[in-house]
KEMI-130661 format. One record per residue: residue number from 1; residue in three letters; x, y, z of N, C-alpha, C, CB in turn. Coordinates in nm, 3 decimals, decimal comma, m for minus. Atoms other than C-alpha are relative to their C-alpha. Glycine has a CB too. Layout:
<n:NUM	res:ALA	n.x:X	n.y:Y	n.z:Z	ca.x:X	ca.y:Y	ca.z:Z	c.x:X	c.y:Y	c.z:Z	cb.x:X	cb.y:Y	cb.z:Z>
...
END
This chain:
<n:1	res:MET	n.x:m0,044	n.y:m0,022	n.z:0,105	ca.x:m3,884	ca.y:15,286	ca.z:2,542	c.x:0,128	c.y:m0,049	c.z:m0,022	cb.x:m0,011	cb.y:0,111	cb.z:m0,019>
<n:2	res:ALA	n.x:m0,140	n.y:0,051	n.z:0,039	ca.x:m3,567	ca.y:15,124	ca.z:2,358	c.x:0,122	c.y:0,085	c.z:0,051	cb.x:0,009	cb.y:m0,006	cb.z:m0,156>
<n:3	res:HIS	n.x:m0,154	n.y:m0,059	n.z:m0,079	ca.x:m3,238	ca.y:15,236	ca.z:2,513	c.x:0,063	c.y:m0,112	c.z:m0,085	cb.x:0,031	cb.y:m0,012	cb.z:0,212>
<n:4	res:PRO	n.x:m0,135	n.y:0,053	n.z:0,061	ca.x:m2,907	ca.y:15,135	ca.z:2,297	c.x:0,068	c.y:m0,104	c.z:0,091	cb.x:0,106	cb.y:0,122	cb.z:m0,022>
<n:5	res:GLU	n.x:m0,069	n.y:0,139	n.z:m0,064	ca.x:m2,796	ca.y:14,886	ca.z:2,601	c.x:m0,056	c.y:m0,117	c.z:m0,043	cb.x:m0,010	cb.y:m0,013	cb.z:0,152>
<n:6	res:ASP	n.x:0,043	n.y:0,118	n.z:0,039	ca.x:m3,010	ca.y:14,658	ca.z:2,444	c.x:0,011	c.y:m0,027	c.z:m0,117	cb.x:m0,105	cb.y:m0,021	cb.z:0,026>
<n:7	res:ALA	n.x:m0,049	n.y:0,027	n.z:0,085	ca.x:m2,846	ca.y:14,655	ca.z:2,147	c.x:0,061	c.y:m0,175	c.z:m0,048	cb.x:0,074	cb.y:0,095	cb.z:0,018>
<n:8	res:GLU	n.x:m0,050	n.y:0,156	n.z:0,015	ca.x:m2,789	ca.y:14,258	ca.z:1,963	c.x:0,126	c.y:0,031	c.z:m0,105	cb.x:m0,139	cb.y:m0,125	cb.z:m0,076>
<n:9	res:ALA	n.x:m0,120	n.y:m0,018	n.z:0,081	ca.x:m2,534	ca.y:14,419	ca.z:1,698	c.x:0,061	c.y:0,133	c.z:m0,036	cb.x:m0,024	cb.y:m0,059	cb.z:m0,115>
<n:10	res:PHE	n.x:m0,006	n.y:m0,090	n.z:0,059	ca.x:m2,366	ca.y:14,681	ca.z:1,520	c.x:0,055	c.y:m0,008	c.z:m0,156	cb.x:0,060	cb.y:0,069	cb.z:0,080>
<n:11	res:ASP	n.x:m0,017	n.y:0,000	n.z:0,177	ca.x:m2,345	ca.y:14,803	ca.z:1,168	c.x:0,099	c.y:0,081	c.z:0,009	cb.x:m0,127	cb.y:0,060	cb.z:m0,113>
<n:12	res:TRP	n.x:m0,168	n.y:m0,062	n.z:0,020	ca.x:m1,978	ca.y:14,853	ca.z:1,044	c.x:m0,033	c.y:m0,058	c.z:m0,170	cb.x:0,180	cb.y:m0,104	cb.z:0,124>
<n:13	res:ASP	n.x:0,017	n.y:m0,032	n.z:0,182	ca.x:m1,968	ca.y:14,937	ca.z:0,654	c.x:0,135	c.y:m0,092	c.z:m0,010	cb.x:0,016	cb.y:0,213	cb.z:m0,082>
<n:14	res:ASP	n.x:m0,149	n.y:0,063	n.z:0,100	ca.x:m1,699	ca.y:14,743	ca.z:0,430	c.x:0,113	c.y:0,056	c.z:0,008	cb.x:m0,007	cb.y:0,007	cb.z:m0,152>
<n:15	res:ASP	n.x:m0,179	n.y:m0,102	n.z:m0,039	ca.x:m1,332	ca.y:14,823	ca.z:0,531	c.x:m0,017	c.y:0,052	c.z:m0,143	cb.x:0,208	cb.y:m0,116	cb.z:0,035>
<n:16	res:ALA	n.x:m0,041	n.y:m0,047	n.z:0,131	ca.x:m1,286	ca.y:14,917	ca.z:0,144	c.x:m0,102	c.y:0,160	c.z:m0,003	cb.x:m0,041	cb.y:m0,138	cb.z:m0,138>
<n:17	res:ASP	n.x:0,100	n.y:m0,166	n.z:0,007	ca.x:m1,567	ca.y:15,184	ca.z:0,167	c.x:0,091	c.y:0,086	c.z:0,104	cb.x:m0,210	cb.y:m0,009	cb.z:0,078>
<n:18	res:GLU	n.x:m0,050	n.y:m0,139	n.z:m0,075	ca.x:m1,398	ca.y:15,507	ca.z:0,232	c.x:m0,047	c.y:0,097	c.z:0,073	cb.x:0,039	cb.y:0,068	cb.z:m0,063>
<n:19	res:ARG	n.x:0,143	n.y:m0,081	n.z:m0,053	ca.x:m1,677	ca.y:15,685	ca.z:0,353	c.x:m0,003	c.y:m0,077	c.z:0,110	cb.x:m0,155	cb.y:m0,001	cb.z:m0,095>
<n:20	res:GLY	n.x:0,108	n.y:0,049	n.z:m0,086	ca.x:m1,804	ca.y:15,442	ca.z:0,582	c.x:0,060	c.y:0,020	c.z:0,174	cb.x:m0,034	cb.y:m0,180	cb.z:m0,050>
<n:21	res:ASN	n.x:m0,014	n.y:0,000	n.z:m0,147	ca.x:m1,813	ca.y:15,437	ca.z:0,982	c.x:0,112	c.y:m0,048	c.z:0,016	cb.x:m0,093	cb.y:m0,069	cb.z:0,079>
<n:22	res:THR	n.x:m0,093	n.y:0,020	n.z:m0,061	ca.x:m1,535	ca.y:15,186	ca.z:1,001	c.x:0,121	c.y:0,040	c.z:m0,045	cb.x:m0,005	cb.y:m0,100	cb.z:0,023>
<n:23	res:ALA	n.x:m0,095	n.y:m0,063	n.z:0,045	ca.x:m1,295	ca.y:15,389	ca.z:0,789	c.x:0,044	c.y:0,129	c.z:0,071	cb.x:m0,029	cb.y:0,016	cb.z:m0,119>
<n:24	res:HIS	n.x:0,020	n.y:m0,116	n.z:m0,082	ca.x:m1,389	ca.y:15,692	ca.z:0,978	c.x:0,018	c.y:m0,008	c.z:0,102	cb.x:m0,095	cb.y:0,050	cb.z:0,001>
<n:25	res:LEU	n.x:m0,032	n.y:0,076	n.z:m0,137	ca.x:m1,306	ca.y:15,535	ca.z:1,333	c.x:0,130	c.y:m0,012	c.z:m0,034	cb.x:m0,076	cb.y:m0,147	cb.z:0,041>
<n:26	res:ALA	n.x:m0,157	n.y:m0,026	n.z:0,022	ca.x:m0,961	ca.y:15,453	ca.z:1,177	c.x:0,063	c.y:0,063	c.z:m0,065	cb.x:0,055	cb.y:m0,071	cb.z:m0,027>
<n:27	res:GLU	n.x:m0,056	n.y:m0,079	n.z:0,045	ca.x:m0,857	ca.y:15,730	ca.z:1,038	c.x:0,055	c.y:0,084	c.z:0,111	cb.x:m0,072	cb.y:0,051	cb.z:m0,088>
<n:28	res:SER	n.x:0,004	n.y:m0,078	n.z:m0,125	ca.x:m0,636	ca.y:15,918	ca.z:1,287	c.x:0,040	c.y:0,114	c.z:m0,052	cb.x:0,084	cb.y:m0,045	cb.z:0,121>
<n:29	res:ARG	n.x:0,023	n.y:m0,165	n.z:0,045	ca.x:m0,581	ca.y:16,252	ca.z:1,312	c.x:0,113	c.y:0,070	c.z:0,139	cb.x:m0,226	cb.y:0,066	cb.z:0,017>
<n:30	res:PRO	n.x:m0,061	n.y:m0,052	n.z:m0,103	ca.x:m0,390	ca.y:16,503	ca.z:1,542	c.x:m0,083	c.y:0,000	c.z:0,116	cb.x:0,045	cb.y:0,120	cb.z:m0,028>
<n:31	res:ASP	n.x:0,113	n.y:0,005	n.z:m0,162	ca.x:m0,672	ca.y:16,529	ca.z:1,778	c.x:m0,079	c.y:m0,133	c.z:0,024	cb.x:m0,146	cb.y:0,127	cb.z:m0,007>
<n:32	res:ARG	n.x:0,103	n.y:0,089	n.z:m0,031	ca.x:m0,848	ca.y:16,211	ca.z:1,739	c.x:0,098	c.y:m0,123	c.z:m0,089	cb.x:m0,180	cb.y:0,051	cb.z:m0,058>
<n:33	res:PRO	n.x:m0,081	n.y:0,167	n.z:0,048	ca.x:m0,619	ca.y:15,865	ca.z:1,727	c.x:m0,120	c.y:m0,078	c.z:m0,074	cb.x:0,062	cb.y:m0,121	cb.z:0,167>
<n:34	res:ALA	n.x:0,109	n.y:0,084	n.z:0,038	ca.x:m0,778	ca.y:15,590	ca.z:1,559	c.x:m0,055	c.y:m0,082	c.z:0,069	cb.x:0,020	cb.y:m0,058	cb.z:m0,084>
<n:35	res:ILE	n.x:0,066	n.y:0,049	n.z:m0,100	ca.x:m1,018	ca.y:15,421	ca.z:1,710	c.x:m0,043	c.y:m0,142	c.z:m0,102	cb.x:m0,126	cb.y:0,112	cb.z:0,070>
<n:36	res:SER	n.x:0,027	n.y:0,112	n.z:0,051	ca.x:m1,087	ca.y:15,035	ca.z:1,582	c.x:m0,168	c.y:m0,022	c.z:0,023	cb.x:0,096	cb.y:m0,104	cb.z:0,064>
<n:37	res:ALA	n.x:0,163	n.y:0,048	n.z:m0,039	ca.x:m1,472	ca.y:14,872	ca.z:1,543	c.x:0,012	c.y:m0,075	c.z:0,119	cb.x:m0,084	cb.y:m0,103	cb.z:m0,117>
<n:38	res:TRP	n.x:m0,056	n.y:0,079	n.z:m0,063	ca.x:m1,332	ca.y:14,608	ca.z:1,773	c.x:m0,002	c.y:0,068	c.z:0,120	cb.x:0,113	cb.y:m0,041	cb.z:m0,051>
<n:39	res:GLU	n.x:0,016	n.y:m0,021	n.z:m0,117	ca.x:m1,256	ca.y:14,831	ca.z:2,042	c.x:m0,139	c.y:0,091	c.z:0,044	cb.x:0,124	cb.y:0,053	cb.z:0,035>
<n:40	res:ALA	n.x:0,173	n.y:m0,126	n.z:0,019	ca.x:m1,599	ca.y:15,068	ca.z:1,965	c.x:m0,091	c.y:m0,140	c.z:0,112	cb.x:m0,117	cb.y:0,024	cb.z:m0,279>
<n:41	res:GLU	n.x:0,067	n.y:0,121	n.z:m0,066	ca.x:m1,746	ca.y:14,703	ca.z:2,056	c.x:0,007	c.y:m0,048	c.z:0,175	cb.x:0,062	cb.y:m0,113	cb.z:m0,082>
<n:42	res:GLN	n.x:m0,030	n.y:0,063	n.z:m0,194	ca.x:m1,545	ca.y:14,625	ca.z:2,375	c.x:m0,082	c.y:0,116	c.z:0,080	cb.x:0,222	cb.y:0,008	cb.z:0,077>
<n:43	res:VAL	n.x:0,061	n.y:m0,050	n.z:m0,073	ca.x:m1,683	ca.y:14,938	ca.z:2,494	c.x:m0,109	c.y:m0,006	c.z:0,037	cb.x:0,011	cb.y:0,065	cb.z:m0,012>
<n:44	res:PHE	n.x:0,197	n.y:0,049	n.z:m0,040	ca.x:m2,028	ca.y:14,840	ca.z:2,489	c.x:0,021	c.y:m0,137	c.z:0,103	cb.x:m0,125	cb.y:m0,079	cb.z:m0,196>
<n:45	res:ASP	n.x:0,009	n.y:0,123	n.z:m0,045	ca.x:m1,959	ca.y:14,480	ca.z:2,605	c.x:0,082	c.y:0,042	c.z:0,151	cb.x:0,070	cb.y:m0,122	cb.z:m0,114>
<n:46	res:ASN	n.x:m0,016	n.y:m0,060	n.z:m0,132	ca.x:m1,806	ca.y:14,648	ca.z:2,907	c.x:m0,028	c.y:0,081	c.z:0,093	cb.x:0,054	cb.y:0,021	cb.z:0,007>
<n:47	res:GLY	n.x:0,081	n.y:m0,052	n.z:m0,122	ca.x:m2,055	ca.y:14,812	ca.z:3,035	c.x:0,033	c.y:0,147	c.z:m0,030	cb.x:0,050	cb.y:m0,059	cb.z:0,164>
<n:48	res:GLY	n.x:m0,038	n.y:m0,116	n.z:0,026	ca.x:m1,971	ca.y:15,155	ca.z:2,878	c.x:m0,119	c.y:0,096	c.z:0,044	cb.x:0,043	cb.y:0,006	cb.z:m0,140>
<n:49	res:VAL	n.x:0,090	n.y:m0,092	n.z:m0,025	ca.x:m2,203	ca.y:15,471	ca.z:2,994	c.x:m0,089	c.y:0,059	c.z:m0,085	cb.x:0,051	cb.y:0,077	cb.z:0,044>
<n:50	res:PHE	n.x:0,092	n.y:m0,057	n.z:0,079	ca.x:m2,506	ca.y:15,573	ca.z:2,751	c.x:m0,043	c.y:0,113	c.z:0,026	cb.x:m0,088	cb.y:m0,061	cb.z:m0,014>
<n:51	res:VAL	n.x:0,049	n.y:m0,115	n.z:m0,025	ca.x:m2,579	ca.y:15,930	ca.z:2,752	c.x:m0,064	c.y:0,088	c.z:m0,100	cb.x:0,087	cb.y:0,056	cb.z:0,050>
<n:52	res:PRO	n.x:0,089	n.y:m0,088	n.z:0,131	ca.x:m2,821	ca.y:16,173	ca.z:2,501	c.x:0,091	c.y:0,044	c.z:m0,015	cb.x:m0,127	cb.y:0,103	cb.z:0,004>
<n:53	res:ASN	n.x:m0,100	n.y:m0,100	n.z:0,043	ca.x:m2,618	ca.y:16,354	ca.z:2,290	c.x:m0,058	c.y:0,164	c.z:m0,018	cb.x:0,058	cb.y:m0,057	cb.z:m0,144>
<n:54	res:LYS	n.x:0,049	n.y:m0,171	n.z:0,045	ca.x:m2,687	ca.y:16,750	ca.z:2,207	c.x:m0,080	c.y:m0,044	c.z:m0,140	cb.x:0,167	cb.y:0,140	cb.z:m0,043>
<n:55	res:LYS	n.x:0,068	n.y:0,021	n.z:0,049	ca.x:m2,974	ca.y:16,788	ca.z:2,020	c.x:0,075	c.y:0,089	c.z:m0,134	cb.x:m0,121	cb.y:0,014	cb.z:0,071>
<n:56	res:ASN	n.x:m0,015	n.y:0,003	n.z:0,123	ca.x:m2,950	ca.y:16,819	ca.z:1,600	c.x:0,208	c.y:m0,024	c.z:0,001	cb.x:m0,086	cb.y:0,161	cb.z:m0,072>
<n:57	res:ARG	n.x:m0,103	n.y:0,079	n.z:0,032	ca.x:m2,595	ca.y:16,618	ca.z:1,633	c.x:0,006	c.y:m0,091	c.z:m0,105	cb.x:0,023	cb.y:m0,057	cb.z:0,089>
<n:58	res:SER	n.x:0,006	n.y:0,086	n.z:0,112	ca.x:m2,504	ca.y:16,371	ca.z:1,387	c.x:m0,062	c.y:m0,133	c.z:0,100	cb.x:0,166	cb.y:m0,021	cb.z:m0,091>
<n:59	res:GLY	n.x:0,027	n.y:0,104	n.z:m0,068	ca.x:m2,567	ca.y:16,094	ca.z:1,663	c.x:m0,142	c.y:0,019	c.z:0,101	cb.x:0,131	cb.y:m0,029	cb.z:0,074>
<n:60	res:ASP	n.x:0,083	n.y:m0,019	n.z:m0,106	ca.x:m2,839	ca.y:16,030	ca.z:1,912	c.x:0,035	c.y:m0,006	c.z:0,124	cb.x:m0,084	cb.y:m0,069	cb.z:m0,006>
<n:61	res:TRP	n.x:m0,053	n.y:m0,033	n.z:m0,152	ca.x:m2,610	ca.y:15,928	ca.z:2,171	c.x:0,165	c.y:m0,032	c.z:0,009	cb.x:m0,089	cb.y:m0,108	cb.z:0,121>
<n:62	res:LYS	n.x:m0,146	n.y:0,034	n.z:0,021	ca.x:m2,297	ca.y:15,869	ca.z:2,312	c.x:0,040	c.y:m0,091	c.z:0,085	cb.x:0,089	cb.y:0,106	cb.z:0,013>
<n:63	res:LEU	n.x:m0,010	n.y:0,155	n.z:m0,071	ca.x:m2,135	ca.y:15,586	ca.z:2,453	c.x:0,164	c.y:0,012	c.z:0,018	cb.x:m0,062	cb.y:m0,162	cb.z:m0,119>
<n:64	res:ILE	n.x:m0,153	n.y:m0,010	n.z:m0,096	ca.x:m1,847	ca.y:15,635	ca.z:2,699	c.x:0,021	c.y:m0,121	c.z:0,112	cb.x:0,001	cb.y:0,158	cb.z:0,102>
<n:65	res:GLY	n.x:m0,098	n.y:0,130	n.z:m0,108	ca.x:m1,613	ca.y:15,363	ca.z:2,857	c.x:0,139	c.y:m0,034	c.z:m0,082	cb.x:m0,104	cb.y:m0,189	cb.z:0,020>
<n:66	res:ARG	n.x:m0,122	n.y:0,011	n.z:0,031	ca.x:m1,321	ca.y:15,157	ca.z:2,843	c.x:0,014	c.y:m0,111	c.z:m0,098	cb.x:0,077	cb.y:m0,013	cb.z:0,113>
<n:67	res:ALA	n.x:m0,062	n.y:0,104	n.z:0,077	ca.x:m1,159	ca.y:14,931	ca.z:2,577	c.x:0,045	c.y:m0,125	c.z:0,076	cb.x:0,114	cb.y:0,056	cb.z:m0,068>
<n:68	res:ASP	n.x:m0,107	n.y:0,129	n.z:m0,088	ca.x:m0,991	ca.y:14,577	ca.z:2,717	c.x:0,177	c.y:0,068	c.z:0,010	cb.x:0,008	cb.y:m0,193	cb.z:m0,130>
<n:69	res:SER	n.x:m0,136	n.y:m0,043	n.z:0,010	ca.x:m0,676	ca.y:14,798	ca.z:2,659	c.x:0,037	c.y:0,117	c.z:0,144	cb.x:0,015	cb.y:0,078	cb.z:m0,168>
<n:70	res:GLY	n.x:m0,021	n.y:m0,129	n.z:m0,098	ca.x:m0,748	ca.y:15,060	ca.z:2,931	c.x:m0,069	c.y:0,125	c.z:m0,071	cb.x:0,173	cb.y:0,036	cb.z:0,027>
<n:71	res:ARG	n.x:0,021	n.y:m0,158	n.z:0,059	ca.x:m0,819	ca.y:15,339	ca.z:2,702	c.x:m0,165	c.y:0,010	c.z:m0,002	cb.x:0,077	cb.y:0,027	cb.z:m0,184>
<n:72	res:VAL	n.x:0,086	n.y:0,002	n.z:m0,009	ca.x:m1,091	ca.y:15,500	ca.z:2,778	c.x:m0,084	c.y:0,138	c.z:m0,142	cb.x:0,003	cb.y:0,000	cb.z:0,152>
<n:73	res:LEU	n.x:0,032	n.y:m0,032	n.z:0,145	ca.x:m1,319	ca.y:15,628	ca.z:2,437	c.x:m0,142	c.y:0,086	c.z:0,029	cb.x:m0,019	cb.y:m0,154	cb.z:m0,110>
<n:74	res:THR	n.x:0,100	n.y:m0,038	n.z:m0,003	ca.x:m1,646	ca.y:15,806	ca.z:2,378	c.x:m0,046	c.y:0,012	c.z:m0,167	cb.x:0,006	cb.y:0,111	cb.z:0,088>
<n:75	res:LEU	n.x:0,070	n.y:0,015	n.z:0,132	ca.x:m1,846	ca.y:15,731	ca.z:2,073	c.x:m0,135	c.y:0,045	c.z:m0,013	cb.x:m0,003	cb.y:m0,131	cb.z:m0,039>
<n:76	res:VAL	n.x:0,148	n.y:m0,084	n.z:0,059	ca.x:m2,113	ca.y:15,944	ca.z:1,901	c.x:m0,055	c.y:m0,101	c.z:m0,055	cb.x:0,007	cb.y:0,130	cb.z:m0,118>
<n:77	res:LEU	n.x:0,115	n.y:0,091	n.z:0,062	ca.x:m2,413	ca.y:15,674	ca.z:1,782	c.x:m0,129	c.y:0,021	c.z:m0,038	cb.x:m0,023	cb.y:m0,083	cb.z:0,068>
<n:78	res:GLN	n.x:0,156	n.y:0,024	n.z:m0,007	ca.x:m2,711	ca.y:15,604	ca.z:1,659	c.x:m0,088	c.y:m0,137	c.z:m0,013	cb.x:m0,049	cb.y:0,076	cb.z:m0,101>
<n:79	res:TYR	n.x:m0,018	n.y:0,132	n.z:m0,048	ca.x:m2,911	ca.y:15,344	ca.z:1,784	c.x:m0,182	c.y:m0,023	c.z:m0,095	cb.x:0,029	cb.y:m0,021	cb.z:0,220>
<n:80	res:ASP	n.x:0,125	n.y:0,065	n.z:0,082	ca.x:m3,206	ca.y:15,141	ca.z:1,513	c.x:m0,100	c.y:m0,074	c.z:0,118	cb.x:0,063	cb.y:m0,131	cb.z:m0,126>
<n:81	res:GLU	n.x:0,065	n.y:0,111	n.z:m0,084	ca.x:m3,447	ca.y:15,006	ca.z:1,796	c.x:m0,055	c.y:m0,060	c.z:m0,028	cb.x:m0,055	cb.y:0,008	cb.z:0,077>
<n:82	res:GLU	n.x:0,083	n.y:0,125	n.z:0,066	ca.x:m3,641	ca.y:14,823	ca.z:1,542	c.x:0,084	c.y:m0,081	c.z:m0,041	cb.x:m0,093	cb.y:0,025	cb.z:m0,116>
<n:83	res:ARG	n.x:m0,076	n.y:0,082	n.z:0,047	ca.x:m3,351	ca.y:14,670	ca.z:1,414	c.x:0,106	c.y:m0,076	c.z:0,147	cb.x:0,077	cb.y:0,089	cb.z:m0,124>
<n:84	res:ARG	n.x:m0,107	n.y:0,058	n.z:m0,076	ca.x:m3,157	ca.y:14,642	ca.z:1,750	c.x:0,115	c.y:0,032	c.z:m0,015	cb.x:0,007	cb.y:m0,110	cb.z:m0,008>
<n:85	res:ILE	n.x:m0,110	n.y:m0,014	n.z:m0,013	ca.x:m2,853	ca.y:14,790	ca.z:1,636	c.x:0,068	c.y:0,104	c.z:m0,013	cb.x:0,034	cb.y:m0,062	cb.z:m0,047>
<n:86	res:ILE	n.x:m0,087	n.y:m0,082	n.z:m0,033	ca.x:m2,589	ca.y:15,030	ca.z:1,697	c.x:0,068	c.y:0,057	c.z:m0,132	cb.x:0,086	cb.y:m0,064	cb.z:0,094>
<n:87	res:ARG	n.x:m0,113	n.y:m0,069	n.z:0,132	ca.x:m2,410	ca.y:15,254	ca.z:1,409	c.x:0,068	c.y:0,133	c.z:0,075	cb.x:m0,106	cb.y:0,071	cb.z:m0,175>
<n:88	res:VAL	n.x:m0,078	n.y:m0,097	n.z:m0,015	ca.x:m2,161	ca.y:15,435	ca.z:1,542	c.x:0,119	c.y:0,091	c.z:m0,091	cb.x:0,039	cb.y:m0,046	cb.z:0,085>
<n:89	res:PHE	n.x:m0,035	n.y:m0,121	n.z:0,123	ca.x:m2,036	ca.y:15,746	ca.z:1,339	c.x:0,092	c.y:0,086	c.z:0,027	cb.x:m0,111	cb.y:0,094	cb.z:m0,037>
<n:90	res:THR	n.x:m0,098	n.y:m0,015	n.z:0,011	ca.x:m1,756	ca.y:15,875	ca.z:1,520	c.x:0,027	c.y:m0,031	c.z:0,185	cb.x:0,026	cb.y:0,134	cb.z:m0,087>
<n:91	res:GLY	n.x:m0,098	n.y:0,010	n.z:m0,143	ca.x:m1,493	ca.y:15,873	ca.z:1,849	c.x:0,071	c.y:0,089	c.z:0,017	cb.x:0,093	cb.y:m0,101	cb.z:0,017>
<n:92	res:TRP	n.x:m0,102	n.y:m0,064	n.z:m0,057	ca.x:m1,242	ca.y:15,996	ca.z:2,042	c.x:0,052	c.y:m0,061	c.z:0,123	cb.x:m0,036	cb.y:0,126	cb.z:0,023>
<n:93	res:ASP	n.x:m0,046	n.y:0,018	n.z:m0,166	ca.x:m1,053	ca.y:15,945	ca.z:2,368	c.x:m0,046	c.y:0,092	c.z:0,039	cb.x:0,144	cb.y:m0,004	cb.z:0,054>
<n:94	res:SER	n.x:0,037	n.y:m0,051	n.z:m0,060	ca.x:m1,233	ca.y:16,064	ca.z:2,625	c.x:0,082	c.y:0,108	c.z:0,056	cb.x:m0,043	cb.y:m0,070	cb.z:0,051>
<n:95	res:THR	n.x:m0,106	n.y:m0,122	n.z:m0,088	ca.x:m1,162	ca.y:16,432	ca.z:2,792	c.x:m0,053	c.y:m0,062	c.z:0,095	cb.x:m0,010	cb.y:0,190	cb.z:m0,001>
<n:96	res:ALA	n.x:0,026	n.y:0,035	n.z:m0,151	ca.x:m1,120	ca.y:16,433	ca.z:3,149	c.x:m0,108	c.y:0,005	c.z:0,089	cb.x:0,065	cb.y:0,060	cb.z:0,061>
<n:97	res:GLY	n.x:0,179	n.y:m0,057	n.z:m0,105	ca.x:m1,450	ca.y:16,600	ca.z:3,211	c.x:m0,057	c.y:m0,116	c.z:m0,034	cb.x:m0,130	cb.y:0,165	cb.z:m0,061>
<n:98	res:GLU	n.x:0,080	n.y:0,082	n.z:0,024	ca.x:m1,595	ca.y:16,318	ca.z:3,027	c.x:0,005	c.y:m0,133	c.z:0,099	cb.x:0,017	cb.y:m0,020	cb.z:m0,132>
<n:99	res:ARG	n.x:m0,074	n.y:0,137	n.z:m0,082	ca.x:m1,400	ca.y:16,033	ca.z:3,217	c.x:m0,085	c.y:0,056	c.z:0,168	cb.x:0,250	cb.y:0,004	cb.z:m0,001>
<n:100	res:SER	n.x:0,024	n.y:m0,012	n.z:m0,153	ca.x:m1,495	ca.y:16,223	ca.z:3,562	c.x:m0,173	c.y:0,025	c.z:m0,002	cb.x:0,102	cb.y:0,148	cb.z:0,079>
<n:101	res:ARG	n.x:0,154	n.y:m0,059	n.z:0,006	ca.x:m1,850	ca.y:16,307	ca.z:3,458	c.x:m0,060	c.y:m0,118	c.z:m0,007	cb.x:m0,049	cb.y:0,101	cb.z:m0,126>
<n:102	res:TYR	n.x:0,077	n.y:0,143	n.z:0,036	ca.x:m1,971	ca.y:15,951	ca.z:3,348	c.x:0,059	c.y:m0,150	c.z:0,063	cb.x:0,009	cb.y:m0,016	cb.z:m0,173>
<n:103	res:LEU	n.x:m0,118	n.y:0,096	n.z:m0,042	ca.x:m1,678	ca.y:15,687	ca.z:3,492	c.x:0,001	c.y:0,048	c.z:0,150	cb.x:0,163	cb.y:0,023	cb.z:m0,090>
END
């Protein structure tokens, strides 16, 4: 069975698309600071942990791990196993519970 750790690329929307995944991650809110596409890719490159997402949620997987800055992030994503591409939908700074449970 294919697993997102086998991904070869990320699917990012054009920065000009205000409804795209890059813009959504970069949007800062009081409860969710901005995340850059390169930080999300660093979590993958740094060996983040994949966990199945809850059923009936927007993404199939969560990726939890550290960016190069040391920031610990939780990313919700879809994995296209045929194309071996990860598409991140949303993310946040990992909660204390996510950090202790998965890292």
